[in-house]
mmCIF file of the N, C-alpha and C atoms, coordinates in Angstrom:
data_MODEL
# 
_entry.id   MODEL 
# 
loop_
_atom_site.group_PDB 
_atom_site.id 
_atom_site.type_symbol 
_atom_site.label_atom_id 
_atom_site.label_alt_id 
_atom_site.label_comp_id 
_atom_site.label_asym_id 
_atom_site.label_entity_id 
_atom_site.label_seq_id 
_atom_site.pdbx_PDB_ins_code 
_atom_site.Cartn_x 
_atom_site.Cartn_y 
_atom_site.Cartn_z 
_atom_site.occupancy 
_atom_site.B_iso_or_equiv 
_atom_site.pdbx_formal_charge 
_atom_site.auth_seq_id 
_atom_site.auth_comp_id 
_atom_site.auth_asym_id 
_atom_site.auth_atom_id 
_atom_site.pdbx_PDB_model_num 
ATOM 1   N N  . MET A 1 1  ? 19.264  -28.287 4.962   1.00 0.00 ? 1  MET A N  1 
ATOM 2   C CA . MET A 1 1  ? 20.270  -27.665 3.889   1.00 0.00 ? 1  MET A CA 1 
ATOM 3   C C  . MET A 1 1  ? 20.706  -28.683 2.208   1.00 0.00 ? 1  MET A C  1 
ATOM 4   N N  . THR A 1 2  ? 20.228  -27.792 1.749   1.00 0.00 ? 2  THR A N  1 
ATOM 5   C CA . THR A 1 2  ? 20.877  -28.005 0.036   1.00 0.00 ? 2  THR A CA 1 
ATOM 6   C C  . THR A 1 2  ? 21.704  -27.457 -0.258  1.00 0.00 ? 2  THR A C  1 
ATOM 7   N N  . THR A 1 3  ? 22.367  -27.822 -1.613  1.00 0.00 ? 3  THR A N  1 
ATOM 8   C CA . THR A 1 3  ? 23.510  -27.588 -1.941  1.00 0.00 ? 3  THR A CA 1 
ATOM 9   C C  . THR A 1 3  ? 23.484  -27.540 -3.576  1.00 0.00 ? 3  THR A C  1 
ATOM 10  N N  . PRO A 1 4  ? 23.819  -26.857 -4.135  1.00 0.00 ? 4  PRO A N  1 
ATOM 11  C CA . PRO A 1 4  ? 23.741  -27.343 -5.077  1.00 0.00 ? 4  PRO A CA 1 
ATOM 12  C C  . PRO A 1 4  ? 25.261  -28.135 -6.158  1.00 0.00 ? 4  PRO A C  1 
ATOM 13  N N  . GLU A 1 5  ? 24.097  -28.980 -7.320  1.00 0.00 ? 5  GLU A N  1 
ATOM 14  C CA . GLU A 1 5  ? 24.631  -29.703 -7.529  1.00 0.00 ? 5  GLU A CA 1 
ATOM 15  C C  . GLU A 1 5  ? 24.987  -29.478 -8.807  1.00 0.00 ? 5  GLU A C  1 
ATOM 16  N N  . ALA A 1 6  ? 26.247  -30.513 -9.200  1.00 0.00 ? 6  ALA A N  1 
ATOM 17  C CA . ALA A 1 6  ? 27.162  -30.004 -11.044 1.00 0.00 ? 6  ALA A CA 1 
ATOM 18  C C  . ALA A 1 6  ? 26.465  -29.703 -11.840 1.00 0.00 ? 6  ALA A C  1 
ATOM 19  N N  . TYR A 1 7  ? 24.786  -30.158 -11.835 1.00 0.00 ? 7  TYR A N  1 
ATOM 20  C CA . TYR A 1 7  ? 23.439  -29.424 -13.542 1.00 0.00 ? 7  TYR A CA 1 
ATOM 21  C C  . TYR A 1 7  ? 23.491  -28.763 -13.478 1.00 0.00 ? 7  TYR A C  1 
ATOM 22  N N  . PRO A 1 8  ? 24.242  -28.188 -15.215 1.00 0.00 ? 8  PRO A N  1 
ATOM 23  C CA . PRO A 1 8  ? 23.222  -26.761 -14.432 1.00 0.00 ? 8  PRO A CA 1 
ATOM 24  C C  . PRO A 1 8  ? 21.833  -26.828 -14.854 1.00 0.00 ? 8  PRO A C  1 
ATOM 25  N N  . THR A 1 9  ? 21.387  -25.598 -14.437 1.00 0.00 ? 9  THR A N  1 
ATOM 26  C CA . THR A 1 9  ? 20.128  -24.197 -14.592 1.00 0.00 ? 9  THR A CA 1 
ATOM 27  C C  . THR A 1 9  ? 19.479  -25.089 -16.173 1.00 0.00 ? 9  THR A C  1 
ATOM 28  N N  . GLU A 1 10 ? 18.213  -25.542 -15.944 1.00 0.00 ? 10 GLU A N  1 
ATOM 29  C CA . GLU A 1 10 ? 17.516  -25.793 -16.901 1.00 0.00 ? 10 GLU A CA 1 
ATOM 30  C C  . GLU A 1 10 ? 16.564  -24.252 -17.029 1.00 0.00 ? 10 GLU A C  1 
ATOM 31  N N  . VAL A 1 11 ? 16.269  -23.345 -18.926 1.00 0.00 ? 11 VAL A N  1 
ATOM 32  C CA . VAL A 1 11 ? 15.342  -22.444 -18.067 1.00 0.00 ? 11 VAL A CA 1 
ATOM 33  C C  . VAL A 1 11 ? 14.478  -22.878 -19.463 1.00 0.00 ? 11 VAL A C  1 
ATOM 34  N N  . SER A 1 12 ? 13.276  -23.034 -19.462 1.00 0.00 ? 12 SER A N  1 
ATOM 35  C CA . SER A 1 12 ? 12.864  -23.001 -20.579 1.00 0.00 ? 12 SER A CA 1 
ATOM 36  C C  . SER A 1 12 ? 11.328  -21.772 -20.876 1.00 0.00 ? 12 SER A C  1 
ATOM 37  N N  . TYR A 1 13 ? 10.809  -21.122 -21.855 1.00 0.00 ? 13 TYR A N  1 
ATOM 38  C CA . TYR A 1 13 ? 9.684   -20.334 -21.914 1.00 0.00 ? 13 TYR A CA 1 
ATOM 39  C C  . TYR A 1 13 ? 7.975   -21.356 -22.086 1.00 0.00 ? 13 TYR A C  1 
ATOM 40  N N  . ILE A 1 14 ? 7.761   -20.615 -21.642 1.00 0.00 ? 14 ILE A N  1 
ATOM 41  C CA . ILE A 1 14 ? 5.752   -21.120 -21.538 1.00 0.00 ? 14 ILE A CA 1 
ATOM 42  C C  . ILE A 1 14 ? 5.386   -20.002 -22.431 1.00 0.00 ? 14 ILE A C  1 
ATOM 43  N N  . GLY A 1 15 ? 4.963   -20.173 -23.292 1.00 0.00 ? 15 GLY A N  1 
ATOM 44  C CA . GLY A 1 15 ? 3.569   -19.347 -23.688 1.00 0.00 ? 15 GLY A CA 1 
ATOM 45  C C  . GLY A 1 15 ? 1.965   -19.438 -23.179 1.00 0.00 ? 15 GLY A C  1 
ATOM 46  N N  . GLU A 1 16 ? 1.430   -18.442 -22.908 1.00 0.00 ? 16 GLU A N  1 
ATOM 47  C CA . GLU A 1 16 ? 0.429   -18.749 -22.169 1.00 0.00 ? 16 GLU A CA 1 
ATOM 48  C C  . GLU A 1 16 ? -0.901  -17.396 -22.416 1.00 0.00 ? 16 GLU A C  1 
ATOM 49  N N  . ILE A 1 17 ? -2.292  -18.119 -22.963 1.00 0.00 ? 17 ILE A N  1 
ATOM 50  C CA . ILE A 1 17 ? -2.883  -17.263 -23.522 1.00 0.00 ? 17 ILE A CA 1 
ATOM 51  C C  . ILE A 1 17 ? -4.364  -17.128 -22.446 1.00 0.00 ? 17 ILE A C  1 
ATOM 52  N N  . GLN A 1 18 ? -4.654  -15.879 -22.061 1.00 0.00 ? 18 GLN A N  1 
ATOM 53  C CA . GLN A 1 18 ? -5.992  -15.698 -21.533 1.00 0.00 ? 18 GLN A CA 1 
ATOM 54  C C  . GLN A 1 18 ? -7.622  -16.326 -21.743 1.00 0.00 ? 18 GLN A C  1 
ATOM 55  N N  . GLU A 1 19 ? -7.683  -17.429 -21.378 1.00 0.00 ? 19 GLU A N  1 
ATOM 56  C CA . GLU A 1 19 ? -9.436  -17.480 -22.186 1.00 0.00 ? 19 GLU A CA 1 
ATOM 57  C C  . GLU A 1 19 ? -10.038 -16.190 -21.461 1.00 0.00 ? 19 GLU A C  1 
ATOM 58  N N  . SER A 1 20 ? -11.425 -16.338 -22.201 1.00 0.00 ? 20 SER A N  1 
ATOM 59  C CA . SER A 1 20 ? -12.118 -15.803 -21.766 1.00 0.00 ? 20 SER A CA 1 
ATOM 60  C C  . SER A 1 20 ? -12.927 -15.943 -20.474 1.00 0.00 ? 20 SER A C  1 
ATOM 61  N N  . ASP A 1 21 ? -13.081 -16.743 -19.860 1.00 0.00 ? 21 ASP A N  1 
ATOM 62  C CA . ASP A 1 21 ? -12.653 -17.382 -18.381 1.00 0.00 ? 21 ASP A CA 1 
ATOM 63  C C  . ASP A 1 21 ? -12.357 -16.395 -17.330 1.00 0.00 ? 21 ASP A C  1 
ATOM 64  N N  . GLY A 1 22 ? -11.028 -16.243 -17.876 1.00 0.00 ? 22 GLY A N  1 
ATOM 65  C CA . GLY A 1 22 ? -10.107 -14.860 -17.217 1.00 0.00 ? 22 GLY A CA 1 
ATOM 66  C C  . GLY A 1 22 ? -8.730  -16.014 -16.443 1.00 0.00 ? 22 GLY A C  1 
ATOM 67  N N  . LEU A 1 23 ? -8.915  -17.406 -16.236 1.00 0.00 ? 23 LEU A N  1 
ATOM 68  C CA . LEU A 1 23 ? -7.672  -18.612 -16.191 1.00 0.00 ? 23 LEU A CA 1 
ATOM 69  C C  . LEU A 1 23 ? -6.549  -18.492 -17.266 1.00 0.00 ? 23 LEU A C  1 
ATOM 70  N N  . TRP A 1 24 ? -5.735  -18.835 -16.804 1.00 0.00 ? 24 TRP A N  1 
ATOM 71  C CA . TRP A 1 24 ? -4.504  -18.665 -17.817 1.00 0.00 ? 24 TRP A CA 1 
ATOM 72  C C  . TRP A 1 24 ? -4.505  -20.331 -18.157 1.00 0.00 ? 24 TRP A C  1 
ATOM 73  N N  . GLY A 1 25 ? -4.308  -20.584 -19.916 1.00 0.00 ? 25 GLY A N  1 
ATOM 74  C CA . GLY A 1 25 ? -4.225  -21.739 -20.292 1.00 0.00 ? 25 GLY A CA 1 
ATOM 75  C C  . GLY A 1 25 ? -2.578  -21.554 -21.471 1.00 0.00 ? 25 GLY A C  1 
ATOM 76  N N  . TYR A 1 26 ? -2.075  -22.630 -21.694 1.00 0.00 ? 26 TYR A N  1 
ATOM 77  C CA . TYR A 1 26 ? -0.790  -23.039 -22.066 1.00 0.00 ? 26 TYR A CA 1 
ATOM 78  C C  . TYR A 1 26 ? -0.874  -22.693 -23.553 1.00 0.00 ? 26 TYR A C  1 
ATOM 79  N N  . LEU A 1 27 ? -0.217  -22.370 -24.508 1.00 0.00 ? 27 LEU A N  1 
ATOM 80  C CA . LEU A 1 27 ? -0.339  -21.810 -25.826 1.00 0.00 ? 27 LEU A CA 1 
ATOM 81  C C  . LEU A 1 27 ? 0.869   -23.351 -25.901 1.00 0.00 ? 27 LEU A C  1 
ATOM 82  N N  . THR A 1 28 ? 2.033   -22.703 -25.763 1.00 0.00 ? 28 THR A N  1 
ATOM 83  C CA . THR A 1 28 ? 3.603   -23.709 -26.785 1.00 0.00 ? 28 THR A CA 1 
ATOM 84  C C  . THR A 1 28 ? 4.375   -23.180 -25.139 1.00 0.00 ? 28 THR A C  1 
ATOM 85  N N  . ALA A 1 29 ? 5.581   -24.226 -25.605 1.00 0.00 ? 29 ALA A N  1 
ATOM 86  C CA . ALA A 1 29 ? 6.520   -23.736 -24.882 1.00 0.00 ? 29 ALA A CA 1 
ATOM 87  C C  . ALA A 1 29 ? 7.927   -24.453 -25.498 1.00 0.00 ? 29 ALA A C  1 
ATOM 88  N N  . ASP A 1 30 ? 9.182   -23.648 -24.801 1.00 0.00 ? 30 ASP A N  1 
ATOM 89  C CA . ASP A 1 30 ? 10.118  -23.753 -25.714 1.00 0.00 ? 30 ASP A CA 1 
ATOM 90  C C  . ASP A 1 30 ? 11.469  -23.136 -25.409 1.00 0.00 ? 30 ASP A C  1 
ATOM 91  N N  . LYS A 1 31 ? 12.518  -23.830 -25.184 1.00 0.00 ? 31 LYS A N  1 
ATOM 92  C CA . LYS A 1 31 ? 13.964  -23.276 -24.688 1.00 0.00 ? 31 LYS A CA 1 
ATOM 93  C C  . LYS A 1 31 ? 14.215  -21.728 -25.392 1.00 0.00 ? 31 LYS A C  1 
ATOM 94  N N  . ASP A 1 32 ? 13.548  -21.738 -26.419 1.00 0.00 ? 32 ASP A N  1 
ATOM 95  C CA . ASP A 1 32 ? 14.039  -20.184 -26.797 1.00 0.00 ? 32 ASP A CA 1 
ATOM 96  C C  . ASP A 1 32 ? 13.518  -19.606 -26.433 1.00 0.00 ? 32 ASP A C  1 
ATOM 97  N N  . LEU A 1 33 ? 13.455  -18.277 -26.173 1.00 0.00 ? 33 LEU A N  1 
ATOM 98  C CA . LEU A 1 33 ? 12.512  -18.040 -26.034 1.00 0.00 ? 33 LEU A CA 1 
ATOM 99  C C  . LEU A 1 33 ? 12.507  -16.572 -26.999 1.00 0.00 ? 33 LEU A C  1 
ATOM 100 N N  . ALA A 1 34 ? 12.688  -17.145 -27.732 1.00 0.00 ? 34 ALA A N  1 
ATOM 101 C CA . ALA A 1 34 ? 12.461  -15.808 -29.767 1.00 0.00 ? 34 ALA A CA 1 
ATOM 102 C C  . ALA A 1 34 ? 11.420  -17.012 -29.912 1.00 0.00 ? 34 ALA A C  1 
ATOM 103 N N  . ALA A 1 35 ? 11.216  -18.082 -30.289 1.00 0.00 ? 35 ALA A N  1 
ATOM 104 C CA . ALA A 1 35 ? 10.223  -19.067 -30.315 1.00 0.00 ? 35 ALA A CA 1 
ATOM 105 C C  . ALA A 1 35 ? 9.107   -18.548 -30.165 1.00 0.00 ? 35 ALA A C  1 
ATOM 106 N N  . VAL A 1 36 ? 9.025   -18.503 -28.446 1.00 0.00 ? 36 VAL A N  1 
ATOM 107 C CA . VAL A 1 36 ? 7.489   -18.373 -27.731 1.00 0.00 ? 36 VAL A CA 1 
ATOM 108 C C  . VAL A 1 36 ? 7.556   -17.071 -27.776 1.00 0.00 ? 36 VAL A C  1 
ATOM 109 N N  . GLU A 1 37 ? 7.506   -15.923 -28.396 1.00 0.00 ? 37 GLU A N  1 
ATOM 110 C CA . GLU A 1 37 ? 7.709   -15.054 -28.780 1.00 0.00 ? 37 GLU A CA 1 
ATOM 111 C C  . GLU A 1 37 ? 6.945   -14.629 -29.755 1.00 0.00 ? 37 GLU A C  1 
ATOM 112 N N  . LYS A 1 38 ? 7.240   -15.264 -30.838 1.00 0.00 ? 38 LYS A N  1 
ATOM 113 C CA . LYS A 1 38 ? 7.195   -14.651 -31.771 1.00 0.00 ? 38 LYS A CA 1 
ATOM 114 C C  . LYS A 1 38 ? 5.528   -16.362 -32.119 1.00 0.00 ? 38 LYS A C  1 
ATOM 115 N N  . ARG A 1 39 ? 5.055   -17.414 -31.435 1.00 0.00 ? 39 ARG A N  1 
ATOM 116 C CA . ARG A 1 39 ? 4.023   -17.949 -31.608 1.00 0.00 ? 39 ARG A CA 1 
ATOM 117 C C  . ARG A 1 39 ? 3.296   -17.044 -30.967 1.00 0.00 ? 39 ARG A C  1 
ATOM 118 N N  . LEU A 1 40 ? 3.010   -16.517 -29.889 1.00 0.00 ? 40 LEU A N  1 
ATOM 119 C CA . LEU A 1 40 ? 2.653   -15.798 -28.889 1.00 0.00 ? 40 LEU A CA 1 
ATOM 120 C C  . LEU A 1 40 ? 2.380   -14.709 -30.371 1.00 0.00 ? 40 LEU A C  1 
ATOM 121 N N  . ALA A 1 41 ? 2.869   -13.666 -30.948 1.00 0.00 ? 41 ALA A N  1 
ATOM 122 C CA . ALA A 1 41 ? 2.342   -12.710 -31.563 1.00 0.00 ? 41 ALA A CA 1 
ATOM 123 C C  . ALA A 1 41 ? 2.275   -13.240 -33.198 1.00 0.00 ? 41 ALA A C  1 
ATOM 124 N N  . ARG A 1 42 ? 1.997   -14.918 -33.334 1.00 0.00 ? 42 ARG A N  1 
ATOM 125 C CA . ARG A 1 42 ? 1.282   -15.411 -34.510 1.00 0.00 ? 42 ARG A CA 1 
ATOM 126 C C  . ARG A 1 42 ? 0.175   -15.307 -34.105 1.00 0.00 ? 42 ARG A C  1 
ATOM 127 N N  . GLN A 1 43 ? -0.815  -15.554 -32.855 1.00 0.00 ? 43 GLN A N  1 
ATOM 128 C CA . GLN A 1 43 ? -1.416  -15.663 -32.081 1.00 0.00 ? 43 GLN A CA 1 
ATOM 129 C C  . GLN A 1 43 ? -2.407  -14.459 -31.849 1.00 0.00 ? 43 GLN A C  1 
ATOM 130 N N  . GLN A 1 44 ? -1.752  -13.421 -32.317 1.00 0.00 ? 44 GLN A N  1 
ATOM 131 C CA . GLN A 1 44 ? -2.113  -12.157 -31.400 1.00 0.00 ? 44 GLN A CA 1 
ATOM 132 C C  . GLN A 1 44 ? -2.781  -11.985 -33.057 1.00 0.00 ? 44 GLN A C  1 
ATOM 133 N N  . GLU A 1 45 ? -1.886  -12.125 -33.962 1.00 0.00 ? 45 GLU A N  1 
ATOM 134 C CA . GLU A 1 45 ? -2.126  -11.595 -34.983 1.00 0.00 ? 45 GLU A CA 1 
ATOM 135 C C  . GLU A 1 45 ? -3.935  -12.675 -35.394 1.00 0.00 ? 45 GLU A C  1 
ATOM 136 N N  . ARG A 1 46 ? -3.787  -13.588 -35.543 1.00 0.00 ? 46 ARG A N  1 
ATOM 137 C CA . ARG A 1 46 ? -4.795  -14.734 -36.007 1.00 0.00 ? 46 ARG A CA 1 
ATOM 138 C C  . ARG A 1 46 ? -6.368  -14.018 -35.588 1.00 0.00 ? 46 ARG A C  1 
ATOM 139 N N  . PHE A 1 47 ? -5.810  -13.973 -33.976 1.00 0.00 ? 47 PHE A N  1 
ATOM 140 C CA . PHE A 1 47 ? -6.789  -13.937 -32.876 1.00 0.00 ? 47 PHE A CA 1 
ATOM 141 C C  . PHE A 1 47 ? -7.011  -13.137 -32.014 1.00 0.00 ? 47 PHE A C  1 
ATOM 142 N N  . PRO A 1 48 ? -7.107  -11.272 -32.623 1.00 0.00 ? 48 PRO A N  1 
ATOM 143 C CA . PRO A 1 48 ? -6.502  -10.077 -31.282 1.00 0.00 ? 48 PRO A CA 1 
ATOM 144 C C  . PRO A 1 48 ? -7.449  -9.722  -30.387 1.00 0.00 ? 48 PRO A C  1 
ATOM 145 N N  . ALA A 1 49 ? -8.960  -10.631 -30.899 1.00 0.00 ? 49 ALA A N  1 
ATOM 146 C CA . ALA A 1 49 ? -10.219 -9.757  -29.748 1.00 0.00 ? 49 ALA A CA 1 
ATOM 147 C C  . ALA A 1 49 ? -10.738 -11.446 -29.513 1.00 0.00 ? 49 ALA A C  1 
ATOM 148 N N  . TRP A 1 50 ? -11.751 -11.413 -28.151 1.00 0.00 ? 50 TRP A N  1 
ATOM 149 C CA . TRP A 1 50 ? -13.092 -12.568 -28.495 1.00 0.00 ? 50 TRP A CA 1 
ATOM 150 C C  . TRP A 1 50 ? -13.978 -11.855 -29.233 1.00 0.00 ? 50 TRP A C  1 
ATOM 151 N N  . ALA A 1 51 ? -14.769 -12.652 -29.420 1.00 0.00 ? 51 ALA A N  1 
ATOM 152 C CA . ALA A 1 51 ? -16.267 -11.942 -30.061 1.00 0.00 ? 51 ALA A CA 1 
ATOM 153 C C  . ALA A 1 51 ? -16.840 -11.247 -29.790 1.00 0.00 ? 51 ALA A C  1 
ATOM 154 N N  . ASP A 1 52 ? -16.605 -10.347 -28.296 1.00 0.00 ? 52 ASP A N  1 
ATOM 155 C CA . ASP A 1 52 ? -17.195 -9.292  -27.790 1.00 0.00 ? 52 ASP A CA 1 
ATOM 156 C C  . ASP A 1 52 ? -16.331 -8.123  -27.917 1.00 0.00 ? 52 ASP A C  1 
ATOM 157 N N  . GLY A 1 53 ? -15.309 -8.801  -28.801 1.00 0.00 ? 53 GLY A N  1 
ATOM 158 C CA . GLY A 1 53 ? -14.288 -6.938  -28.438 1.00 0.00 ? 53 GLY A CA 1 
ATOM 159 C C  . GLY A 1 53 ? -12.794 -7.600  -27.451 1.00 0.00 ? 53 GLY A C  1 
ATOM 160 N N  . THR A 1 54 ? -13.326 -7.617  -26.685 1.00 0.00 ? 54 THR A N  1 
ATOM 161 C CA . THR A 1 54 ? -12.505 -7.800  -25.620 1.00 0.00 ? 54 THR A CA 1 
ATOM 162 C C  . THR A 1 54 ? -10.658 -8.420  -26.577 1.00 0.00 ? 54 THR A C  1 
ATOM 163 N N  . PRO A 1 55 ? -10.357 -7.792  -26.251 1.00 0.00 ? 55 PRO A N  1 
ATOM 164 C CA . PRO A 1 55 ? -8.781  -8.291  -26.505 1.00 0.00 ? 55 PRO A CA 1 
ATOM 165 C C  . PRO A 1 55 ? -7.963  -9.481  -25.565 1.00 0.00 ? 55 PRO A C  1 
ATOM 166 N N  . ILE A 1 56 ? -7.643  -10.516 -26.582 1.00 0.00 ? 56 ILE A N  1 
ATOM 167 C CA . ILE A 1 56 ? -6.763  -11.174 -26.226 1.00 0.00 ? 56 ILE A CA 1 
ATOM 168 C C  . ILE A 1 56 ? -5.722  -11.398 -25.599 1.00 0.00 ? 56 ILE A C  1 
ATOM 169 N N  . ARG A 1 57 ? -4.963  -11.709 -24.414 1.00 0.00 ? 57 ARG A N  1 
ATOM 170 C CA . ARG A 1 57 ? -3.857  -11.270 -23.789 1.00 0.00 ? 57 ARG A CA 1 
ATOM 171 C C  . ARG A 1 57 ? -3.157  -12.650 -23.558 1.00 0.00 ? 57 ARG A C  1 
ATOM 172 N N  . THR A 1 58 ? -1.960  -12.219 -24.319 1.00 0.00 ? 58 THR A N  1 
ATOM 173 C CA . THR A 1 58 ? -0.841  -13.304 -23.799 1.00 0.00 ? 58 THR A CA 1 
ATOM 174 C C  . THR A 1 58 ? 0.663   -13.204 -22.390 1.00 0.00 ? 58 THR A C  1 
ATOM 175 N N  . ARG A 1 59 ? 0.967   -14.022 -22.596 1.00 0.00 ? 59 ARG A N  1 
ATOM 176 C CA . ARG A 1 59 ? 1.768   -13.318 -21.525 1.00 0.00 ? 59 ARG A CA 1 
ATOM 177 C C  . ARG A 1 59 ? 3.398   -14.776 -21.788 1.00 0.00 ? 59 ARG A C  1 
ATOM 178 N N  . VAL A 1 60 ? 4.338   -14.510 -20.840 1.00 0.00 ? 60 VAL A N  1 
ATOM 179 C CA . VAL A 1 60 ? 5.509   -15.453 -21.507 1.00 0.00 ? 60 VAL A CA 1 
ATOM 180 C C  . VAL A 1 60 ? 5.891   -15.701 -19.576 1.00 0.00 ? 60 VAL A C  1 
ATOM 181 N N  . VAL A 1 61 ? 5.807   -17.062 -19.748 1.00 0.00 ? 61 VAL A N  1 
ATOM 182 C CA . VAL A 1 61 ? 6.164   -17.721 -17.785 1.00 0.00 ? 61 VAL A CA 1 
ATOM 183 C C  . VAL A 1 61 ? 7.579   -18.079 -18.237 1.00 0.00 ? 61 VAL A C  1 
ATOM 184 N N  . THR A 1 62 ? 8.389   -18.123 -17.166 1.00 0.00 ? 62 THR A N  1 
ATOM 185 C CA . THR A 1 62 ? 9.829   -18.485 -17.001 1.00 0.00 ? 62 THR A CA 1 
ATOM 186 C C  . THR A 1 62 ? 9.990   -19.571 -16.413 1.00 0.00 ? 62 THR A C  1 
ATOM 187 N N  . LYS A 1 63 ? 10.518  -21.064 -16.786 1.00 0.00 ? 63 LYS A N  1 
ATOM 188 C CA . LYS A 1 63 ? 10.330  -22.146 -15.775 1.00 0.00 ? 63 LYS A CA 1 
ATOM 189 C C  . LYS A 1 63 ? 12.172  -22.066 -15.048 1.00 0.00 ? 63 LYS A C  1 
ATOM 190 N N  . THR A 1 64 ? 12.007  -22.415 -14.248 1.00 0.00 ? 64 THR A N  1 
ATOM 191 C CA . THR A 1 64 ? 13.841  -22.830 -14.495 1.00 0.00 ? 64 THR A CA 1 
ATOM 192 C C  . THR A 1 64 ? 13.878  -23.584 -13.413 1.00 0.00 ? 64 THR A C  1 
ATOM 193 N N  . THR A 1 65 ? 14.364  -24.882 -13.322 1.00 0.00 ? 65 THR A N  1 
ATOM 194 C CA . THR A 1 65 ? 14.741  -26.010 -13.241 1.00 0.00 ? 65 THR A CA 1 
ATOM 195 C C  . THR A 1 65 ? 16.063  -25.788 -12.377 1.00 0.00 ? 65 THR A C  1 
ATOM 196 N N  . THR A 1 66 ? 16.062  -26.424 -11.211 1.00 0.00 ? 66 THR A N  1 
ATOM 197 C CA . THR A 1 66 ? 17.376  -26.222 -10.846 1.00 0.00 ? 66 THR A CA 1 
ATOM 198 C C  . THR A 1 66 ? 17.562  -27.388 -9.743  1.00 0.00 ? 66 THR A C  1 
ATOM 199 N N  . TYR A 1 67 ? 18.543  -28.076 -9.863  1.00 0.00 ? 67 TYR A N  1 
ATOM 200 C CA . TYR A 1 67 ? 18.749  -29.591 -9.495  1.00 0.00 ? 67 TYR A CA 1 
ATOM 201 C C  . TYR A 1 67 ? 20.219  -29.299 -7.725  1.00 0.00 ? 67 TYR A C  1 
ATOM 202 N N  . THR A 1 68 ? 19.496  -30.031 -6.872  1.00 0.00 ? 68 THR A N  1 
ATOM 203 C CA . THR A 1 68 ? 20.072  -30.120 -5.675  1.00 0.00 ? 68 THR A CA 1 
ATOM 204 C C  . THR A 1 68 ? 20.262  -31.119 -5.351  1.00 0.00 ? 68 THR A C  1 
ATOM 205 N N  . THR A 1 69 ? 21.150  -31.503 -4.222  1.00 0.00 ? 69 THR A N  1 
ATOM 206 C CA . THR A 1 69 ? 21.020  -32.241 -3.555  1.00 0.00 ? 69 THR A CA 1 
ATOM 207 C C  . THR A 1 69 ? 21.014  -31.293 -1.844  1.00 0.00 ? 69 THR A C  1 
ATOM 208 N N  . PRO A 1 70 ? 21.291  -32.643 -0.698  1.00 0.00 ? 70 PRO A N  1 
ATOM 209 C CA . PRO A 1 70 ? 20.999  -32.270 0.284   1.00 0.00 ? 70 PRO A CA 1 
ATOM 210 C C  . PRO A 1 70 ? 22.285  -32.702 1.109   1.00 0.00 ? 70 PRO A C  1 
ATOM 211 N N  . ALA A 1 71 ? 22.724  -31.575 1.683   1.00 0.00 ? 71 ALA A N  1 
ATOM 212 C CA . ALA A 1 71 ? 23.839  -31.826 2.544   1.00 0.00 ? 71 ALA A CA 1 
ATOM 213 C C  . ALA A 1 71 ? 24.216  -33.216 3.248   1.00 0.00 ? 71 ALA A C  1 
ATOM 214 N N  . PRO A 1 72 ? 25.408  -33.293 3.395   1.00 0.00 ? 72 PRO A N  1 
ATOM 215 C CA . PRO A 1 72 ? 25.906  -34.729 4.039   1.00 0.00 ? 72 PRO A CA 1 
ATOM 216 C C  . PRO A 1 72 ? 25.576  -34.369 5.322   1.00 0.00 ? 72 PRO A C  1 
ATOM 217 N N  . ALA A 1 73 ? 24.913  -35.140 5.975   1.00 0.00 ? 73 ALA A N  1 
ATOM 218 C CA . ALA A 1 73 ? 25.264  -35.711 7.305   1.00 0.00 ? 73 ALA A CA 1 
ATOM 219 C C  . ALA A 1 73 ? 25.891  -35.141 8.341   1.00 0.00 ? 73 ALA A C  1 
ATOM 220 N N  . ALA A 1 74 ? 25.443  -34.466 9.660   1.00 0.00 ? 74 ALA A N  1 
ATOM 221 C CA . ALA A 1 74 ? 26.446  -34.087 10.281  1.00 0.00 ? 74 ALA A CA 1 
ATOM 222 C C  . ALA A 1 74 ? 26.875  -35.376 10.470  1.00 0.00 ? 74 ALA A C  1 
ATOM 223 N N  . GLY A 1 75 ? 28.361  -35.908 11.186  1.00 0.00 ? 75 GLY A N  1 
ATOM 224 C CA . GLY A 1 75 ? 29.133  -36.889 11.941  1.00 0.00 ? 75 GLY A CA 1 
ATOM 225 C C  . GLY A 1 75 ? 29.101  -37.740 11.251  1.00 0.00 ? 75 GLY A C  1 
# 
């Protein structure tokens, strides 16, 4: 079992774009959600669809890092 350590949890956001093959690819990352959303919006404005007319999809992924330490051994 682990217990939380004194380090604060770190949260960042990753902006992704769905590629034409259906896989998600990295576009941007930042600790500021508004900055990631702004970058994705600019991407959508510049490139709203693939050549065949299929809309380009984007998403935001939340990355949370939590620091823990092992519980002290009994005895």
